[in-house]
C-alpha positions as CSV (number, residue, x, y, z in Angstrom):
1,M,136.9,115.2,72.4
2,G,134.6,118.1,71.4
3,V,132.0,119.7,73.7
4,R,129.1,117.9,71.9
5,S,130.9,114.5,72.1
6,A,131.6,115.1,75.8
7,Q,127.9,115.9,76.4
8,R,126.9,112.8,74.6
9,A,129.3,110.7,76.6
10,D,128.1,112.2,79.9
11,A,124.5,111.6,79.0
12,S,125.2,108.0,77.9
13,W,126.7,106.8,81.2
14,R,124.1,108.6,83.2
15,I,121.3,106.9,81.3
16,Q,123.0,103.6,81.7
17,A,123.5,104.2,85.5
18,L,119.9,105.3,86.0
19,R,118.3,102.2,84.4
20,F,118.5,100.1,87.6
21,P,117.3,102.7,90.1
22,L,114.4,103.5,87.8
23,A,113.5,99.9,87.6
24,C,113.5,99.8,91.4
25,L,111.1,102.8,91.4
26,V,108.7,100.9,89.1
27,V,108.7,98.0,91.6
28,W,107.8,100.4,94.4
29,I,105.1,102.0,92.3
30,H,103.4,98.7,91.9
31,A,103.9,97.9,95.6
32,H,101.5,100.8,96.2
33,E,97.9,99.4,96.0
34,P,94.9,100.6,97.9
35,A,93.6,97.1,98.6
36,I,94.7,93.4,98.5
37,Q,92.5,91.5,96.0
38,F,91.4,88.0,96.7
39,A,88.8,85.7,95.0
40,S,86.7,86.0,98.1
41,G,86.8,89.8,98.0
42,S,89.2,92.7,98.7
43,S,91.0,93.7,101.9
44,P,91.4,97.5,101.9
45,L,94.7,98.9,103.0
46,V,93.8,101.1,106.0
47,L,96.7,103.1,107.5
48,P,96.9,105.9,110.1
49,W,97.4,109.3,108.5
50,G,101.1,109.4,109.3
51,Y,101.9,106.1,107.6
52,R,99.5,106.9,104.7
53,W,101.2,110.3,104.1
54,L,104.7,108.6,104.0
55,V,103.4,105.9,101.5
56,E,101.6,108.4,99.3
57,T,104.6,110.8,99.2
58,L,107.2,108.2,98.4
59,F,105.4,105.7,96.3
60,N,102.5,107.5,94.7
61,D,104.3,110.8,93.9
62,M,108.1,110.9,94.1
63,A,108.5,107.4,92.4
64,R,106.4,108.6,89.5
65,V,109.4,110.1,87.8
66,A,110.6,106.7,86.6
67,V,108.4,106.1,83.5
68,P,108.6,109.6,82.2
69,L,112.4,109.3,82.3
70,Y,112.1,106.0,80.3
71,F,110.2,107.8,77.6
72,I,112.6,110.7,77.5
73,F,115.6,108.4,77.2
74,S,113.9,106.5,74.4
75,G,113.1,109.6,72.3
76,Y,116.6,111.1,73.1
77,L,118.5,108.0,72.0
78,L,116.4,107.6,68.9
79,F,117.3,111.0,67.4
80,L,120.7,111.5,69.1
81,R,122.6,110.6,65.9
82,S,119.9,111.8,63.4
83,G,122.3,114.4,62.0
84,E,125.1,111.9,61.2
85,R,125.7,110.5,57.8
86,G,124.1,107.2,57.2
87,W,121.4,107.5,59.9
88,R,118.0,106.5,58.6
89,W,114.8,107.0,60.6
90,G,113.1,103.9,59.2
91,E,116.0,101.7,60.0
92,A,116.4,103.1,63.6
93,V,112.7,102.6,64.3
94,G,112.5,99.2,62.6
95,Q,115.4,97.9,64.7
96,R,113.7,99.0,67.9
97,L,110.3,97.6,67.0
98,T,111.8,94.3,66.0
99,R,113.5,94.0,69.3
100,M,110.4,94.8,71.3
101,V,107.9,92.5,69.7
102,G,109.4,89.2,70.9
103,P,109.6,90.1,74.6
104,Y,106.2,91.7,74.5
105,L,104.6,88.5,73.2
106,V,106.6,86.1,75.3
107,W,106.2,87.7,78.7
108,N,102.5,88.5,78.2
109,T,101.9,84.8,77.1
110,L,103.7,83.5,80.2
111,F,101.7,85.9,82.5
112,L,98.4,85.1,80.8
113,A,99.1,81.3,81.2
114,V,99.7,81.8,84.9
115,M,96.7,84.0,85.4
116,M,94.4,81.6,83.5
117,G,95.9,78.3,84.8
118,G,96.1,79.4,88.4
119,R,92.3,79.5,88.6
120,W,92.2,75.8,88.0
121,I,94.3,74.9,91.1
122,P,92.2,74.7,94.2
123,G,94.9,75.8,96.7
124,V,95.8,78.8,94.6
125,R,92.4,79.9,93.2
126,N,91.7,82.2,96.2
127,Y,94.8,84.4,95.5
128,F,93.3,85.7,92.2
129,S,91.1,88.7,92.1
130,A,87.3,88.2,92.2
131,R,87.0,91.0,89.6
132,S,88.8,88.9,87.0
133,P,86.5,86.5,85.0
134,S,87.4,82.9,84.5
135,V,88.4,81.5,81.1
136,Q,84.9,80.1,80.4
137,E,83.4,83.6,80.8
138,L,85.7,85.2,78.2
139,S,85.3,85.5,74.5
140,V,88.3,85.1,72.1
141,G,88.4,88.9,71.7
142,Q,88.4,89.4,75.5
143,I,91.3,86.9,75.9
144,L,93.2,88.7,73.2
145,D,92.5,92.0,75.0
146,Q,93.8,90.6,78.3
147,W,96.8,89.1,76.5
148,L,98.0,92.1,74.5
149,G,96.3,95.0,76.4
150,I,94.4,96.4,73.4
151,H,92.0,98.5,75.5
152,G,93.8,98.4,78.9
153,H,96.8,96.8,80.5
154,P,98.4,93.7,79.0
155,A,98.7,90.5,81.0
156,D,102.2,91.6,82.2
157,V,101.1,95.0,83.3
158,P,104.3,97.0,83.1
159,L,104.7,96.1,79.4
160,W,102.1,98.7,78.6
161,Y,105.2,100.8,78.3
162,L,106.5,98.8,75.3
163,R,103.0,98.9,73.7
164,D,102.8,102.7,74.0
165,L,106.4,103.2,73.0
166,A,105.9,101.1,69.8
167,F,103.0,103.5,68.9
168,L,105.1,106.5,69.6
169,L,108.0,105.1,67.6
170,V,105.7,104.9,64.6
171,L,104.7,108.5,65.1
172,S,108.3,109.7,65.8
173,G,109.0,110.8,62.3
174,A,106.0,113.2,62.4
175,I,107.0,114.3,65.9
176,A,110.5,115.1,64.8
177,W,109.3,117.0,61.7
178,V,107.2,119.2,63.9
179,L,109.9,119.8,66.5
180,R,112.5,120.7,63.8
181,W,110.4,123.5,62.5
182,L,109.1,124.9,65.8
183,R,111.1,127.4,67.7
184,G,110.7,129.4,70.9
185,P,107.0,130.1,71.7
186,L,105.8,127.7,69.0
187,A,107.6,124.8,70.6
188,L,106.2,125.8,74.0
189,L,102.7,125.9,72.4
190,Y,103.2,122.3,71.1
191,F,104.1,120.9,74.5
192,A,101.3,123.0,76.2
193,S,98.8,121.6,73.7
194,V,99.9,118.0,74.5
195,I,99.4,118.6,78.2
196,G,96.0,120.1,77.4
197,L,95.2,116.9,75.5
198,E,95.9,114.9,78.7
199,F,93.2,116.8,80.6
200,A,90.8,116.6,77.6
201,L,91.2,112.8,77.5
202,Q,91.0,112.2,81.2
203,R,87.5,110.6,81.0
204,F,88.9,108.0,78.6
205,H,91.5,106.8,81.2
206,T,94.3,106.9,78.7
207,R,97.9,107.9,79.4
208,L,99.0,108.1,75.8
209,S,99.0,111.9,75.7
210,S,101.3,112.1,78.7
211,D,103.5,109.5,77.1
212,L,103.5,111.6,73.9
213,F,104.7,114.6,76.0
214,W,107.6,112.8,77.6
215,F,108.6,111.1,74.4
216,S,108.5,114.4,72.5
217,C,110.7,115.9,75.2
218,G,113.2,113.2,74.5
219,C,113.0,113.7,70.8
220,W,113.6,117.4,71.2
221,C,116.6,116.7,73.3
222,G,118.0,114.2,70.8
223,L,117.6,116.5,67.9
224,R,119.5,119.2,69.8
225,G,122.1,116.8,71.1
226,G,121.7,117.1,74.8
227,I,119.3,116.9,77.8
228,P,119.1,120.2,79.7
229,E,119.6,120.2,83.4
230,L,119.6,122.4,86.5
231,V,122.9,123.5,88.0
232,G,124.0,125.3,91.1
233,R,121.4,127.1,93.2
234,W,118.7,126.5,90.7
235,R,119.0,122.8,91.1
236,L,118.8,123.1,94.9
237,A,115.8,125.5,94.7
238,V,113.8,123.4,92.3
239,T,114.6,120.3,94.4
240,V,113.2,122.0,97.5
241,V,110.0,123.1,95.7
242,W,109.5,119.6,94.2
243,F,110.0,118.0,97.6
244,G,107.6,120.4,99.3
245,L,104.9,119.9,96.6
246,S,105.3,116.1,96.8
247,V,104.9,116.2,100.6
248,C,101.8,118.4,100.3
249,R,100.2,116.1,97.8
250,G,101.0,113.1,99.9
251,Y,99.4,114.8,102.9
252,G,96.3,115.6,100.9
253,L,96.7,119.4,100.9
254,L,96.7,119.6,97.1
255,S,93.6,117.5,96.4
256,S,91.4,119.7,94.3
257,G,91.3,121.1,90.8
258,M,94.5,121.0,88.8
259,W,96.6,120.3,91.9
260,R,95.4,116.7,92.0
261,S,97.2,116.1,88.7
262,A,100.7,114.6,88.7
263,W,101.6,117.4,86.3
264,V,102.2,119.5,89.4
265,T,105.1,117.5,90.7
266,V,106.3,114.9,88.1
267,P,107.9,117.4,85.6
268,L,109.9,119.0,88.4
269,G,110.8,115.6,89.7
270,V,112.1,114.4,86.3
271,W,114.3,117.5,86.0
272,V,115.6,117.1,89.5
273,A,116.4,113.4,89.1
274,W,118.3,114.0,85.9
275,S,120.1,117.0,87.2
276,W,121.3,115.2,90.4
277,S,122.4,112.1,88.4
278,H,125.5,114.1,87.4
279,E,126.7,113.9,91.0
280,L,127.2,110.1,90.5
281,Q,130.6,110.9,89.1
282,R,131.7,111.8,92.6
283,F,130.9,108.2,93.6
284,P,132.7,106.0,91.1
285,R,132.0,102.7,92.8
286,L,128.3,103.4,93.0
287,R,128.3,104.6,89.5
288,A,130.1,101.5,88.2
289,K,127.7,99.2,90.2
290,W,124.6,100.9,88.9
291,Q,126.0,100.7,85.3
292,Q,126.6,97.0,85.9
293,L,123.1,96.5,87.2
294,A,121.6,98.1,84.1
295,T,121.9,94.6,82.5
296,P,119.1,93.0,84.6
297,S,117.0,96.1,84.6
298,F,114.5,95.0,81.9
299,F,114.2,91.6,83.5
300,I,113.2,93.3,86.8
301,F,110.8,95.5,84.9
302,A,109.1,92.6,83.1
303,V,109.1,90.0,85.9
304,H,108.5,91.8,89.2
305,V,104.7,92.1,89.2
306,L,103.8,88.5,89.6
307,P,106.0,87.7,92.6
308,L,105.2,91.1,94.1
309,V,101.5,90.5,94.0
310,A,101.9,86.9,95.1
311,L,104.0,87.7,98.2
312,R,101.6,90.6,99.2
313,K,98.7,88.2,99.2
314,I,100.4,85.3,100.9
315,T,101.7,87.5,103.7
316,W,98.8,89.8,104.1
317,H,97.0,88.2,107.0
318,W,100.2,88.0,109.0
319,L,101.1,91.6,108.2
320,E,97.6,92.8,109.0
321,S,97.7,91.2,112.5
322,G,101.0,93.0,113.2
323,G,99.6,96.5,112.9
324,P,100.4,99.5,110.6
325,L,104.1,99.4,111.1
326,A,104.3,95.7,110.1
327,I,102.1,96.5,107.0
328,V,104.3,99.4,105.9
329,V,107.6,97.6,106.5
330,G,106.4,94.4,104.9
331,L,104.5,95.7,101.9
332,Y,106.7,98.6,101.0
333,G,110.1,97.4,102.3
334,L,110.7,93.7,102.7
335,I,108.5,92.3,99.9
336,P,109.8,94.7,97.1
337,G,113.3,94.1,98.4
338,L,112.9,90.3,98.2
339,V,111.4,90.6,94.7
340,L,114.4,92.7,93.6
341,L,116.9,90.2,95.1
342,A,115.1,87.3,93.5
343,C,115.2,88.9,90.1
344,L,118.9,89.7,90.5
345,W,119.5,86.1,91.4
346,L,117.5,84.7,88.5
347,H,118.8,87.0,85.8
348,P,122.2,85.4,85.4
349,W,120.5,82.1,84.5
350,T,118.9,83.9,81.5
351,L,122.3,85.0,80.3
352,R,123.2,81.3,79.7
353,L,120.6,81.2,76.9
354,P,121.9,81.5,73.3
355,W,121.5,85.0,72.0
356,H,118.8,84.0,69.5
357,W,116.7,82.8,72.4
358,H,117.6,85.5,74.9
359,K,116.5,88.3,72.5
360,W,112.9,87.0,72.9
361,I,112.8,87.9,76.5
362,D,115.0,91.1,76.6
363,P,114.8,93.9,74.0
364,T,118.0,95.5,75.4
365,V,120.2,92.5,74.6
366,R,122.6,92.9,71.7
367,P,124.2,90.3,69.4
368,P,127.5,88.9,70.5
369,G,130.6,90.6,69.3
370,P,133.5,89.1,67.4
371,S,134.9,87.6,70.6
372,G,131.6,86.0,71.4
373,Q,130.9,88.4,74.2
374,R,127.4,90.1,74.3
375,A,127.5,93.8,73.8
């Protein structure tokens, strides 16, 4: 096996092994909410500074490396084989878009039905946010917007990632053309201008420019056949810096000017997470388990928000009466853990579906091979 092939194989198993822990981080990101929303109003989440610092550091800063890594992996895998004979950009993009459309429509339809239908059930109505209008108050266009997330989040909130990824896949040909011709300072200028676009568009509350940055990083890595990483003392030094900055941001020390931006810590965190993933080869059992758990990762990604929010609201009054420790352990430990276990228990049932049905709920599923086994 050549050096390039060895690098590809190494990156392949690492991406596969990281899918499950990244899905877990997404669950914990969505567990971080400043208030619990009910139809009767909101209950703000008030914690002493020590607990608040811990929550902000872990779930509102460190966990934020998950989605950028998803975009990097998507761009990397798209162009990894672009130099091989027979590879066609249109075919590669078309296959990905085709696989994404079905799950995007199905999960958003199911979530919208629950959101709209739940308001008609007297015992359940109070668990929906007072900020969300009822069906009678919405026009057809507004219902479509809530369904597909045209101007905001779709009904199944995490699937904004598929929507933005679809847009970036369409642009990927132009992105790759630019990255092929840029070298050295010009490449740095491109990435710097994308970051600048993020700050320029802040008032529009869009994340598409940051998505473009991470996806472009992945495309650049794919075109060059590998994802760079930190090694040796550099890895340890950058890890310490990233951890220190994350702690400071969680504590509120970096709360003004550019320091408020996630650009301070997330790029370092992404690089640190990818670099340390290489150490998984020292733990073959853990590596094999995480690679196995890659299969239900999209199911966790798509399903977790509804049970997570429901359990937070159902248990809130009990947790609130138990004090700050009960709130932190319940909202950020037990409830996300229960949601993950429930998703892992439910997912094998979806595997019993025929492939032509299963592909409508999971874009990562592949057609069965000659032996009838799913790839």
